[in-house]
N, CA, C, O and the ligand as a Tripos MOL2 file, in Angstrom:
@<TRIPOS>MOLECULE
protein
  289   287    73     0     0
PROTEIN
NO_CHARGES

@<TRIPOS>ATOM
      1 N           8.7890   47.2740   22.6350 N.3       1 MET1
      2 CA          9.8850   46.2880   22.5800 C.3       1 MET1
      3 C           9.3450   44.9370   22.1450 C.2       1 MET1
      4 O           8.1860   44.6060   22.3930 O.2       1 MET1
      5 N          10.1960   44.1700   21.4990 N.am      2 LEU2
      6 CA          9.8300   42.8290   21.0430 C.3       2 LEU2
      7 C           9.8650   41.8440   22.2070 C.2       2 LEU2
      8 O          10.8820   41.6850   22.8830 O.2       2 LEU2
      9 N           8.7230   41.1850   22.4220 N.am      3 GLU3
     10 CA          8.6420   40.2460   23.5410 C.3       3 GLU3
     11 C           9.0460   38.8370   23.0980 C.2       3 GLU3
     12 O           8.4380   38.2690   22.1920 O.2       3 GLU3
     13 N          10.0650   38.2850   23.7360 N.am      4 LEU4
     14 CA         10.5470   36.9410   23.3970 C.3       4 LEU4
     15 C          10.2470   35.9920   24.5490 C.2       4 LEU4
     16 O          10.9910   35.9200   25.5280 O.2       4 LEU4
     17 N           9.1290   35.2570   24.4090 N.am      5 ASN5
     18 CA          8.7870   34.2720   25.4310 C.3       5 ASN5
     19 C           8.7950   32.8950   24.7790 C.2       5 ASN5
     20 O           7.8370   32.4940   24.1190 O.2       5 ASN5
     21 N           9.8930   32.1860   24.9800 N.am      6 ILE6
     22 CA         10.0720   30.8820   24.3420 C.3       6 ILE6
     23 C           9.1990   29.8200   25.0010 C.2       6 ILE6
     24 O           8.7320   28.9010   24.3280 O.2       6 ILE6
     25 N           8.9740   29.9330   26.3000 N.am      7 GLN7
     26 CA          8.2490   28.8990   27.0480 C.3       7 GLN7
     27 C           6.7270   29.0170   26.8870 C.2       7 GLN7
     28 O           5.9920   28.8610   27.8620 O.2       7 GLN7
     29 N           6.2640   29.2830   25.7030 N.am      8 ARG8
     30 CA          4.8180   29.3660   25.4830 C.3       8 ARG8
     31 C           4.2470   28.0340   25.0130 C.2       8 ARG8
     32 O           3.0330   27.8320   25.0430 O.2       8 ARG8
     33 N           5.1150   27.1290   24.5810 N.am      9 PHE9
     34 CA          4.6530   25.8270   24.0900 C.3       9 PHE9
     35 C           5.3650   24.7280   24.8630 C.2       9 PHE9
     36 O           6.3950   24.9550   25.4990 O.2       9 PHE9
     37 N           4.7870   23.5200   24.7940 N.am     10 ALA10
     38 CA          5.3490   22.3730   25.5070 C.3      10 ALA10
     39 C           6.7130   22.0170   24.9350 C.2      10 ALA10
     40 O           6.8990   21.9350   23.7210 O.2      10 ALA10
     41 N           7.6370   21.8110   25.8200 N.am     11 VAL11
     42 CA          9.0020   21.4700   25.4180 C.3      11 VAL11
     43 C           9.3030   20.0740   25.9680 C.2      11 VAL11
     44 O           9.0890   19.8310   27.1560 O.2      11 VAL11
     45 N           9.7900   19.1640   25.1460 N.am     12 PRO12
     46 CA         10.0780   17.8260   25.6500 C.3      12 PRO12
     47 C          11.1230   17.8510   26.7540 C.2      12 PRO12
     48 O          12.1570   18.5110   26.6510 O.2      12 PRO12
     49 N          10.8180   17.1110   27.8110 N.am     13 PHE13
     50 CA         11.7060   17.0870   28.9780 C.3      13 PHE13
     51 C          12.9810   16.3220   28.6600 C.2      13 PHE13
     52 O          14.0750   16.6990   29.0800 O.2      13 PHE13
     53 N          12.8130   15.2170   27.8920 N.am     14 ARG14
     54 CA         13.9680   14.4020   27.5240 C.3      14 ARG14
     55 C          13.9600   14.1420   26.0280 C.2      14 ARG14
     56 O          12.9140   14.1250   25.3800 O.2      14 ARG14
     57 N          15.1290   13.9460   25.5170 N.am     15 ARG15
     58 CA         15.2710   13.5470   24.1280 C.3      15 ARG15
     59 C          14.7300   12.1220   23.9940 C.2      15 ARG15
     60 O          15.0300   11.2570   24.8170 O.2      15 ARG15
     61 N          13.9180   11.8820   22.9330 N.am     16 THR16
     62 CA         13.3690   10.5430   22.7110 C.3      16 THR16
     63 C          14.4840    9.6150   22.2330 C.2      16 THR16
     64 O          15.1830    9.9090   21.2640 O.2      16 THR16
     65 N          14.6330    8.4990   22.9270 N.am     17 SER17
     66 CA         15.7080    7.5650   22.5860 C.3      17 SER17
     67 C          15.4360    6.8850   21.2430 C.2      17 SER17
     68 O          14.3050    6.8670   20.7580 O.2      17 SER17
     69 N          16.4870    6.3310   20.6620 N.am     18 LYS18
     70 CA         16.3750    5.6180   19.3830 C.3      18 LYS18
     71 C          15.3370    4.5110   19.4860 C.2      18 LYS18
     72 O          14.5120    4.3260   18.5910 O.2      18 LYS18
     73 N          15.3930    3.7730   20.6000 N.am     19 THR19
     74 CA         14.4770    2.6430   20.7940 C.3      19 THR19
     75 C          13.0310    3.1230   20.8640 C.2      19 THR19
     76 O          12.1540    2.5520   20.2170 O.2      19 THR19
     77 N          12.7810    4.1750   21.6510 N.am     20 LYS20
     78 CA         11.4100    4.6950   21.8020 C.3      20 LYS20
     79 C          10.8840    5.2010   20.4630 C.2      20 LYS20
     80 O           9.7280    4.9710   20.1090 O.2      20 LYS20
     81 N          11.7390    5.8840   19.7370 N.am     21 LYS21
     82 CA         11.3460    6.4140   18.4330 C.3      21 LYS21
     83 C          10.9940    5.2660   17.4910 C.2      21 LYS21
     84 O           9.9920    5.3210   16.7780 O.2      21 LYS21
     85 N          11.8240    4.2300   17.4960 N.am     22 ARG22
     86 CA         11.5960    3.0830   16.6100 C.3      22 ARG22
     87 C          10.3680    2.2920   17.0340 C.2      22 ARG22
     88 O           9.6280    1.7920   16.1870 O.2      22 ARG22
     89 N          10.1460    2.1750   18.3500 N.am     23 MET23
     90 CA          8.9570    1.4670   18.8390 C.3      23 MET23
     91 C           7.6880    2.1760   18.3720 C.2      23 MET23
     92 O           6.7160    1.5350   17.9710 O.2      23 MET23
     93 N           7.7120    3.5170   18.4300 N.am     24 ARG24
     94 CA          6.5620    4.3120   18.0070 C.3      24 ARG24
     95 C           6.3130    4.1110   16.5140 C.2      24 ARG24
     96 O           5.1710    4.0010   16.0700 O.2      24 ARG24
     97 N           7.4010    4.0650   15.7530 N.am     25 ARG25
     98 CA          7.2530    4.0040   14.2940 C.3      25 ARG25
     99 C           6.9510    2.6030   13.7630 C.2      25 ARG25
    100 O           6.7790    2.4370   12.5560 O.2      25 ARG25
    101 N           6.8830    1.5940   14.6310 N.am     26 THR26
    102 CA          6.5210    0.2650   14.1370 C.3      26 THR26
    103 C           5.1020    0.2640   13.5780 C.2      26 THR26
    104 O           4.7650   -0.5850   12.7530 O.2      26 THR26
    105 N           4.2650    1.2060   14.0180 N.am     27 HIS27
    106 CA          2.8900    1.2800   13.5290 C.3      27 HIS27
    107 C           2.7980    2.0840   12.2380 C.2      27 HIS27
    108 O           1.7690    2.0630   11.5630 O.2      27 HIS27
    109 N           3.8640    2.7900   11.8930 N.am     28 LEU28
    110 CA          3.8510    3.6140   10.6860 C.3      28 LEU28
    111 C           4.4440    2.8100    9.5400 C.2      28 LEU28
    112 O           5.6430    2.8850    9.2690 O.2      28 LEU28
    113 N           3.6070    2.0530    8.8800 N.am     29 LYS29
    114 CA          4.1090    1.2830    7.7490 C.3      29 LYS29
    115 C           3.0560    1.2460    6.6540 C.2      29 LYS29
    116 O           1.8600    1.3930    6.9080 O.2      29 LYS29
    117 N           3.5200    1.0500    5.4560 N.am     30 LYS30
    118 CA          2.6120    0.9700    4.3230 C.3      30 LYS30
    119 C           1.9310   -0.3900    4.3420 C.2      30 LYS30
    120 O           2.5390   -1.4130    4.6540 O.2      30 LYS30
    121 N           0.6490   -0.3640    3.9980 N.am     31 GLU31
    122 CA         -0.0860   -1.6190    3.9580 C.3      31 GLU31
    123 C          -0.2080   -2.0920    2.5180 C.2      31 GLU31
    124 O          -0.4530   -1.3130    1.5960 O.2      31 GLU31
    125 N          -0.0280   -3.3870    2.3620 N.am     32 VAL32
    126 CA         -0.1840   -3.9690    1.0330 C.3      32 VAL32
    127 C          -1.6750   -4.1310    0.7770 C.2      32 VAL32
    128 O          -2.3900   -4.7030    1.6000 O.2      32 VAL32
    129 N          -2.1440   -3.6300   -0.3600 N.am     33 GLY33
    130 CA         -3.5470   -3.7380   -0.6970 C.3      33 GLY33
    131 C          -3.9510   -5.1760   -0.9430 C.2      33 GLY33
    132 O          -3.1010   -6.0640   -1.0160 O.2      33 GLY33
    133 N          -5.2450   -5.4060   -1.0700 N.am     34 ALA34
    134 CA         -5.7570   -6.7590   -1.2750 C.3      34 ALA34
    135 C          -5.2320   -7.3340   -2.5870 C.2      34 ALA34
    136 O          -5.3030   -6.7010   -3.6400 O.2      34 ALA34
    137 N          -4.7010   -8.5620   -2.4900 N.am     35 ILE35
    138 CA         -4.0940   -9.2080   -3.6530 C.3      35 ILE35
    139 C          -4.7180  -10.5860   -3.8030 C.2      35 ILE35
    140 O          -4.9080  -11.3000   -2.8180 O.2      35 ILE35
    141 N          -5.0370  -10.9580   -5.0390 N.am     36 ASP36
    142 CA         -5.5930  -12.2690   -5.3260 C.3      36 ASP36
    143 C          -4.8700  -12.8560   -6.5290 C.2      36 ASP36
    144 O          -4.1000  -12.1730   -7.2040 O.2      36 ASP36
    145 N          -5.1330  -14.1530   -6.7900 N.am     37 LYS37
    146 CA         -4.5200  -14.8030   -7.9490 C.3      37 LYS37
    147 C          -5.6020  -15.2320   -8.9260 C.2      37 LYS37
    148 O          -6.6740  -15.6920   -8.5310 O.2      37 LYS37
    149 N          -5.2990  -15.0720  -10.2160 N.am     38 CYS38
    150 CA         -6.2340  -15.5050  -11.2520 C.3      38 CYS38
    151 C          -6.3440  -17.0210  -11.1970 C.2      38 CYS38
    152 O          -5.3340  -17.7220  -11.1320 O.2      38 CYS38
    153 N          -7.5900  -17.5320  -11.2250 N.am     39 SER39
    154 CA         -7.7940  -18.9710  -11.1260 C.3      39 SER39
    155 C          -7.3750  -19.6900  -12.4120 C.2      39 SER39
    156 O          -7.1490  -20.9000  -12.4060 O.2      39 SER39
    157 N          -7.2730  -18.9450  -13.5070 N.am     40 LYS40
    158 CA         -6.9290  -19.5740  -14.7850 C.3      40 LYS40
    159 C          -5.4320  -19.5160  -15.0720 C.2      40 LYS40
    160 O          -4.8030  -20.5450  -15.3190 O.2      40 LYS40
    161 N          -4.8590  -18.3010  -15.0390 N.am     41 CYS41
    162 CA         -3.4450  -18.1760  -15.4140 C.3      41 CYS41
    163 C          -2.5340  -17.9480  -14.2120 C.2      41 CYS41
    164 O          -1.3120  -18.0160  -14.3470 O.2      41 CYS41
    165 N          -3.1070  -17.6800  -13.0390 N.am     42 GLY42
    166 CA         -2.2790  -17.5300  -11.8470 C.3      42 GLY42
    167 C          -1.6240  -16.1770  -11.6980 C.2      42 GLY42
    168 O          -0.8030  -15.9850  -10.8020 O.2      42 GLY42
    169 N          -1.9690  -15.2350  -12.5570 N.am     43 ALA43
    170 CA         -1.3800  -13.8990  -12.4620 C.3      43 ALA43
    171 C          -1.9150  -13.1820  -11.2260 C.2      43 ALA43
    172 O          -3.0290  -13.4490  -10.7740 O.2      43 ALA43
    173 N          -1.1220  -12.2830  -10.6940 N.am     44 VAL44
    174 CA         -1.5420  -11.5160   -9.5160 C.3      44 VAL44
    175 C          -2.5550  -10.4700   -9.9670 C.2      44 VAL44
    176 O          -2.2620   -9.6350  -10.8230 O.2      44 VAL44
    177 N          -3.7460  -10.5240   -9.3830 N.am     45 ILE45
    178 CA         -4.8140   -9.5870   -9.7510 C.3      45 ILE45
    179 C          -5.4280   -9.0020   -8.4900 C.2      45 ILE45
    180 O          -5.1570   -9.4590   -7.3800 O.2      45 ILE45
    181 N          -6.2550   -7.9890   -8.6780 N.am     46 ARG46
    182 CA         -6.9970   -7.4240   -7.5620 C.3      46 ARG46
    183 C          -8.3210   -8.1700   -7.4460 C.2      46 ARG46
    184 O          -8.9180   -8.5150   -8.4660 O.2      46 ARG46
    185 N          -8.7920   -8.4260   -6.2300 N.am     47 PRO47
    186 CA        -10.0350   -9.1780   -6.0890 C.3      47 PRO47
    187 C         -11.2510   -8.4250   -6.6310 C.2      47 PRO47
    188 O         -11.2870   -7.1950   -6.6340 O.2      47 PRO47
    189 N         -12.2380   -9.1850   -7.0850 N.am     48 HIS48
    190 CA        -13.4910   -8.6750   -7.6650 C.3      48 HIS48
    191 C         -13.2650   -7.9170   -8.9590 C.2      48 HIS48
    192 O         -14.0770   -7.0800   -9.3530 O.2      48 HIS48
    193 N         -12.1390   -8.2220   -9.6240 N.am     49 ARG49
    194 CA        -11.8630   -7.5930  -10.9090 C.3      49 ARG49
    195 C         -11.4060   -8.6560  -11.8970 C.2      49 ARG49
    196 O         -10.7910   -9.6530  -11.5190 O.2      49 ARG49
    197 N         -11.7170   -8.4270  -13.1670 N.am     50 ALA50
    198 CA        -11.2990   -9.3690  -14.1990 C.3      50 ALA50
    199 C          -9.7860   -9.3560  -14.3220 C.2      50 ALA50
    200 O          -9.1330   -8.3400  -14.0840 O.2      50 ALA50
    201 N          -9.2370  -10.5220  -14.7040 N.am     51 CYS51
    202 CA         -7.7870  -10.6390  -14.8530 C.3      51 CYS51
    203 C          -7.3300   -9.7820  -16.0240 C.2      51 CYS51
    204 O          -7.9390   -9.8000  -17.0940 O.2      51 CYS51
    205 N          -6.2580   -9.0370  -15.8140 N.am     52 THR52
    206 CA         -5.7620   -8.1620  -16.8930 C.3      52 THR52
    207 C          -4.9140   -8.9290  -17.9030 C.2      52 THR52
    208 O          -4.6480   -8.4360  -18.9990 O.2      52 THR52
    209 N          -4.4880  -10.1490  -17.5270 N.am     53 LYS53
    210 CA         -3.6300  -10.9340  -18.4190 C.3      53 LYS53
    211 C          -4.4620  -11.7810  -19.3830 C.2      53 LYS53
    212 O          -4.1810  -11.8030  -20.5810 O.2      53 LYS53
    213 N          -5.4860  -12.4790  -18.8730 N.am     54 CYS54
    214 CA         -6.2670  -13.3710  -19.7320 C.3      54 CYS54
    215 C          -7.7210  -12.9270  -19.8690 C.2      54 CYS54
    216 O          -8.4520  -13.4970  -20.6790 O.2      54 CYS54
    217 N          -8.1580  -11.9400  -19.1120 N.am     55 GLY55
    218 CA         -9.5180  -11.4200  -19.2470 C.3      55 GLY55
    219 C         -10.5800  -12.2890  -18.6080 C.2      55 GLY55
    220 O         -11.7590  -12.1830  -18.9470 O.2      55 GLY55
    221 N         -10.1710  -13.1510  -17.6790 N.am     56 ASN56
    222 CA        -11.1370  -14.0460  -17.0490 C.3      56 ASN56
    223 C         -11.6370  -13.4970  -15.7250 C.2      56 ASN56
    224 O         -10.9180  -12.8250  -14.9860 O.2      56 ASN56
    225 N         -12.9100  -13.8120  -15.4510 N.am     57 TYR57
    226 CA        -13.4750  -13.5070  -14.1430 C.3      57 TYR57
    227 C         -14.4030  -14.6460  -13.7660 C.2      57 TYR57
    228 O         -15.3410  -14.9460  -14.5050 O.2      57 TYR57
    229 N         -14.1650  -15.2810  -12.6410 N.am     58 LYS58
    230 CA        -14.9230  -16.4430  -12.1640 C.3      58 LYS58
    231 C         -14.9920  -17.5290  -13.2470 C.2      58 LYS58
    232 O         -16.0640  -18.0360  -13.5790 O.2      58 LYS58
    233 N         -13.8090  -17.8670  -13.7860 N.am     59 ASN59
    234 CA        -13.6320  -18.9170  -14.7950 C.3      59 ASN59
    235 C         -14.4090  -18.6610  -16.0900 C.2      59 ASN59
    236 O         -14.6820  -19.5960  -16.8420 O.2      59 ASN59
    237 N         -14.7590  -17.4190  -16.3470 N.am     60 LYS60
    238 CA        -15.4150  -17.0820  -17.6090 C.3      60 LYS60
    239 C         -14.6470  -15.9460  -18.2490 C.2      60 LYS60
    240 O         -14.1890  -15.0280  -17.5690 O.2      60 LYS60
    241 N         -14.5080  -16.0170  -19.5840 N.am     61 GLU61
    242 CA        -13.8100  -14.9400  -20.2750 C.3      61 GLU61
    243 C         -14.7710  -13.7770  -20.4270 C.2      61 GLU61
    244 O         -15.7790  -13.8850  -21.1250 O.2      61 GLU61
    245 N         -14.4680  -12.6820  -19.7840 N.am     62 VAL62
    246 CA        -15.3550  -11.5230  -19.8220 C.3      62 VAL62
    247 C         -14.7780  -10.4000  -20.6600 C.2      62 VAL62
    248 O         -15.5180   -9.5220  -21.1060 O.2      62 VAL62
    249 N         -13.4760  -10.4080  -20.8840 N.am     63 ILE63
    250 CA        -12.8490   -9.3790  -21.7250 C.3      63 ILE63
    251 C         -11.9990  -10.0910  -22.7690 C.2      63 ILE63
    252 O         -11.2850  -11.0470  -22.4640 O.2      63 ILE63
    253 N         -12.0900   -9.6080  -24.0060 N.am     64 LYS64
    254 CA        -11.2220  -10.1350  -25.0670 C.3      64 LYS64
    255 C          -9.9090   -9.3630  -25.0150 C.2      64 LYS64
    256 O          -9.8930   -8.1360  -25.1170 O.2      64 LYS64
    257 N          -8.8170  -10.0890  -24.8580 N.am     65 ILE65
    258 CA         -7.4970   -9.4390  -24.8300 C.3      65 ILE65
    259 C          -6.7530   -9.8530  -26.0880 C.2      65 ILE65
    260 O          -6.6830  -11.0310  -26.4380 O.2      65 ILE65
    261 N          -6.1940   -8.8370  -26.7640 N.am     66 LYS66
    262 CA         -5.4890   -9.0740  -28.0380 C.3      66 LYS66
    263 C          -4.3010  -10.0020  -27.8430 C.2      66 LYS66
    264 O          -3.6720  -10.0250  -26.7850 O.2      66 LYS66
    265 N          -4.0080  -10.7730  -28.9010 N.am     67 GLU67
    266 CA         -2.8990  -11.7550  -28.8350 C.3      67 GLU67
    267 C          -1.5610  -11.0770  -28.5770 C.2      67 GLU67
    268 O          -0.7300  -11.6030  -27.8360 O.2      67 GLU67
    269 N          -1.3460   -9.8980  -29.1910 N.am     68 GLU68
    270 CA         -0.0720   -9.1850  -29.0220 C.3      68 GLU68
    271 C           0.1190   -8.8040  -27.5520 C.2      68 GLU68
    272 O           1.2300   -8.8670  -27.0250 O.2      68 GLU68
    273 N          -0.9650   -8.4120  -26.9030 N.am     69 GLU69
    274 CA         -0.8720   -7.9970  -25.5090 C.3      69 GLU69
    275 C          -0.6330   -9.2000  -24.5970 C.2      69 GLU69
    276 O          -0.0030   -9.0750  -23.5470 O.2      69 GLU69
    277 N          -1.1460  -10.3800  -25.0090 N.am     70 LYS70
    278 CA         -0.9570  -11.5730  -24.1970 C.3      70 LYS70
    279 C           0.5130  -11.9780  -24.1430 C.2      70 LYS70
    280 O           1.0190  -12.4220  -23.1120 O.2      70 LYS70
    281 N           1.2030  -11.8090  -25.3170 N.am     71 VAL71
    282 CA          2.6220  -12.1890  -25.3990 C.3      71 VAL71
    283 C           3.4530  -11.2460  -24.5380 C.2      71 VAL71
    284 O           4.3470  -11.6750  -23.8080 O.2      71 VAL71
    285 N           3.1430   -9.9560  -24.6360 N.am     72 ALA72
    286 CA          3.9400   -8.9470  -23.9320 C.3      72 ALA72
    287 C           3.6880   -8.9360  -22.4500 C.2      72 ALA72
    288 O           4.2870   -8.1400  -21.7270 O.2      72 ALA72
    289 ZN         -5.7460  -14.7040  -15.7470 Zn       73 ZN73
@<TRIPOS>BOND
     1     1     2 1
     2     2     3 1
     3     3     4 2
     4     3     5 am
     5     5     6 1
     6     6     7 1
     7     7     8 2
     8     7     9 am
     9     9    10 1
    10    10    11 1
    11    11    12 2
    12    11    13 am
    13    13    14 1
    14    14    15 1
    15    15    16 2
    16    15    17 am
    17    17    18 1
    18    18    19 1
    19    19    20 2
    20    19    21 am
    21    21    22 1
    22    22    23 1
    23    23    24 2
    24    23    25 am
    25    25    26 1
    26    26    27 1
    27    27    28 2
    28    27    29 am
    29    29    30 1
    30    30    31 1
    31    31    32 2
    32    31    33 am
    33    33    34 1
    34    34    35 1
    35    35    36 2
    36    35    37 am
    37    37    38 1
    38    38    39 1
    39    39    40 2
    40    39    41 am
    41    41    42 1
    42    42    43 1
    43    43    44 2
    44    43    45 am
    45    45    46 1
    46    46    47 1
    47    47    48 2
    48    47    49 am
    49    49    50 1
    50    50    51 1
    51    51    52 2
    52    51    53 am
    53    53    54 1
    54    54    55 1
    55    55    56 2
    56    55    57 am
    57    57    58 1
    58    58    59 1
    59    59    60 2
    60    59    61 am
    61    61    62 1
    62    62    63 1
    63    63    64 2
    64    63    65 am
    65    65    66 1
    66    66    67 1
    67    67    68 2
    68    67    69 am
    69    69    70 1
    70    70    71 1
    71    71    72 2
    72    71    73 am
    73    73    74 1
    74    74    75 1
    75    75    76 2
    76    75    77 am
    77    77    78 1
    78    78    79 1
    79    79    80 2
    80    79    81 am
    81    81    82 1
    82    82    83 1
    83    83    84 2
    84    83    85 am
    85    85    86 1
    86    86    87 1
    87    87    88 2
    88    87    89 am
    89    89    90 1
    90    90    91 1
    91    91    92 2
    92    91    93 am
    93    93    94 1
    94    94    95 1
    95    95    96 2
    96    95    97 am
    97    97    98 1
    98    98    99 1
    99    99   100 2
   100    99   101 am
   101   101   102 1
   102   102   103 1
   103   103   104 2
   104   103   105 am
   105   105   106 1
   106   106   107 1
   107   107   108 2
   108   107   109 am
   109   109   110 1
   110   110   111 1
   111   111   112 2
   112   111   113 am
   113   113   114 1
   114   114   115 1
   115   115   116 2
   116   115   117 am
   117   117   118 1
   118   118   119 1
   119   119   120 2
   120   119   121 am
   121   121   122 1
   122   122   123 1
   123   123   124 2
   124   123   125 am
   125   125   126 1
   126   126   127 1
   127   127   128 2
   128   127   129 am
   129   129   130 1
   130   130   131 1
   131   131   132 2
   132   131   133 am
   133   133   134 1
   134   134   135 1
   135   135   136 2
   136   135   137 am
   137   137   138 1
   138   138   139 1
   139   139   140 2
   140   139   141 am
   141   141   142 1
   142   142   143 1
   143   143   144 2
   144   143   145 am
   145   145   146 1
   146   146   147 1
   147   147   148 2
   148   147   149 am
   149   149   150 1
   150   150   151 1
   151   151   152 2
   152   151   153 am
   153   153   154 1
   154   154   155 1
   155   155   156 2
   156   155   157 am
   157   157   158 1
   158   158   159 1
   159   159   160 2
   160   159   161 am
   161   161   162 1
   162   162   163 1
   163   163   164 2
   164   163   165 am
   165   165   166 1
   166   166   167 1
   167   167   168 2
   168   167   169 am
   169   169   170 1
   170   170   171 1
   171   171   172 2
   172   171   173 am
   173   173   174 1
   174   174   175 1
   175   175   176 2
   176   175   177 am
   177   177   178 1
   178   178   179 1
   179   179   180 2
   180   179   181 am
   181   181   182 1
   182   182   183 1
   183   183   184 2
   184   183   185 am
   185   185   186 1
   186   186   187 1
   187   187   188 2
   188   187   189 am
   189   189   190 1
   190   190   191 1
   191   191   192 2
   192   191   193 am
   193   193   194 1
   194   194   195 1
   195   195   196 2
   196   195   197 am
   197   197   198 1
   198   198   199 1
   199   199   200 2
   200   199   201 am
   201   201   202 1
   202   202   203 1
   203   203   204 2
   204   203   205 am
   205   205   206 1
   206   206   207 1
   207   207   208 2
   208   207   209 am
   209   209   210 1
   210   210   211 1
   211   211   212 2
   212   211   213 am
   213   213   214 1
   214   214   215 1
   215   215   216 2
   216   215   217 am
   217   217   218 1
   218   218   219 1
   219   219   220 2
   220   219   221 am
   221   221   222 1
   222   222   223 1
   223   223   224 2
   224   223   225 am
   225   225   226 1
   226   226   227 1
   227   227   228 2
   228   227   229 am
   229   229   230 1
   230   230   231 1
   231   231   232 2
   232   231   233 am
   233   233   234 1
   234   234   235 1
   235   235   236 2
   236   235   237 am
   237   237   238 1
   238   238   239 1
   239   239   240 2
   240   239   241 am
   241   241   242 1
   242   242   243 1
   243   243   244 2
   244   243   245 am
   245   245   246 1
   246   246   247 1
   247   247   248 2
   248   247   249 am
   249   249   250 1
   250   250   251 1
   251   251   252 2
   252   251   253 am
   253   253   254 1
   254   254   255 1
   255   255   256 2
   256   255   257 am
   257   257   258 1
   258   258   259 1
   259   259   260 2
   260   259   261 am
   261   261   262 1
   262   262   263 1
   263   263   264 2
   264   263   265 am
   265   265   266 1
   266   266   267 1
   267   267   268 2
   268   267   269 am
   269   269   270 1
   270   270   271 1
   271   271   272 2
   272   271   273 am
   273   273   274 1
   274   274   275 1
   275   275   276 2
   276   275   277 am
   277   277   278 1
   278   278   279 1
   279   279   280 2
   280   279   281 am
   281   281   282 1
   282   282   283 1
   283   283   284 2
   284   283   285 am
   285   285   286 1
   286   286   287 1
   287   287   288 2
@<TRIPOS>SUBSTRUCTURE
     1 MET1         2 RESIDUE 1 A MET
     2 LEU2         6 RESIDUE 1 A LEU
     3 GLU3        10 RESIDUE 1 A GLU
     4 LEU4        14 RESIDUE 1 A LEU
     5 ASN5        18 RESIDUE 1 A ASN
     6 ILE6        22 RESIDUE 1 A ILE
     7 GLN7        26 RESIDUE 1 A GLN
     8 ARG8        30 RESIDUE 1 A ARG
     9 PHE9        34 RESIDUE 1 A PHE
    10 ALA10       38 RESIDUE 1 A ALA
    11 VAL11       42 RESIDUE 1 A VAL
    12 PRO12       46 RESIDUE 1 A PRO
    13 PHE13       50 RESIDUE 1 A PHE
    14 ARG14       54 RESIDUE 1 A ARG
    15 ARG15       58 RESIDUE 1 A ARG
    16 THR16       62 RESIDUE 1 A THR
    17 SER17       66 RESIDUE 1 A SER
    18 LYS18       70 RESIDUE 1 A LYS
    19 THR19       74 RESIDUE 1 A THR
    20 LYS20       78 RESIDUE 1 A LYS
    21 LYS21       82 RESIDUE 1 A LYS
    22 ARG22       86 RESIDUE 1 A ARG
    23 MET23       90 RESIDUE 1 A MET
    24 ARG24       94 RESIDUE 1 A ARG
    25 ARG25       98 RESIDUE 1 A ARG
    26 THR26      102 RESIDUE 1 A THR
    27 HIS27      106 RESIDUE 1 A HIS
    28 LEU28      110 RESIDUE 1 A LEU
    29 LYS29      114 RESIDUE 1 A LYS
    30 LYS30      118 RESIDUE 1 A LYS
    31 GLU31      122 RESIDUE 1 A GLU
    32 VAL32      126 RESIDUE 1 A VAL
    33 GLY33      130 RESIDUE 1 A GLY
    34 ALA34      134 RESIDUE 1 A ALA
    35 ILE35      138 RESIDUE 1 A ILE
    36 ASP36      142 RESIDUE 1 A ASP
    37 LYS37      146 RESIDUE 1 A LYS
    38 CYS38      150 RESIDUE 1 A CYS
    39 SER39      154 RESIDUE 1 A SER
    40 LYS40      158 RESIDUE 1 A LYS
    41 CYS41      162 RESIDUE 1 A CYS
    42 GLY42      166 RESIDUE 1 A GLY
    43 ALA43      170 RESIDUE 1 A ALA
    44 VAL44      174 RESIDUE 1 A VAL
    45 ILE45      178 RESIDUE 1 A ILE
    46 ARG46      182 RESIDUE 1 A ARG
    47 PRO47      186 RESIDUE 1 A PRO
    48 HIS48      190 RESIDUE 1 A HIS
    49 ARG49      194 RESIDUE 1 A ARG
    50 ALA50      198 RESIDUE 1 A ALA
    51 CYS51      202 RESIDUE 1 A CYS
    52 THR52      206 RESIDUE 1 A THR
    53 LYS53      210 RESIDUE 1 A LYS
    54 CYS54      214 RESIDUE 1 A CYS
    55 GLY55      218 RESIDUE 1 A GLY
    56 ASN56      222 RESIDUE 1 A ASN
    57 TYR57      226 RESIDUE 1 A TYR
    58 LYS58      230 RESIDUE 1 A LYS
    59 ASN59      234 RESIDUE 1 A ASN
    60 LYS60      238 RESIDUE 1 A LYS
    61 GLU61      242 RESIDUE 1 A GLU
    62 VAL62      246 RESIDUE 1 A VAL
    63 ILE63      250 RESIDUE 1 A ILE
    64 LYS64      254 RESIDUE 1 A LYS
    65 ILE65      258 RESIDUE 1 A ILE
    66 LYS66      262 RESIDUE 1 A LYS
    67 GLU67      266 RESIDUE 1 A GLU
    68 GLU68      270 RESIDUE 1 A GLU
    69 GLU69      274 RESIDUE 1 A GLU
    70 LYS70      278 RESIDUE 1 A LYS
    71 VAL71      282 RESIDUE 1 A VAL
    72 ALA72      286 RESIDUE 1 A ALA
    73 ZN73       289 GROUP 0 **** ****
């Protein structure tokens, strides 16, 4: 015969309230990664990386960026 024993695992005694559920989930949020600003053009860049808009890093031009790309 097929044995049906439902009480083999932990069963919550009470339903979790909306407040308790929301309190628990306050820790479950996406974190914004590290964000910095280019010292030359002010564009939002990632730290320790050359600016993708003007190609500057520590006030020096390290990458040549085409004029067409600068406009766009
Ligand atoms: Zn820049």
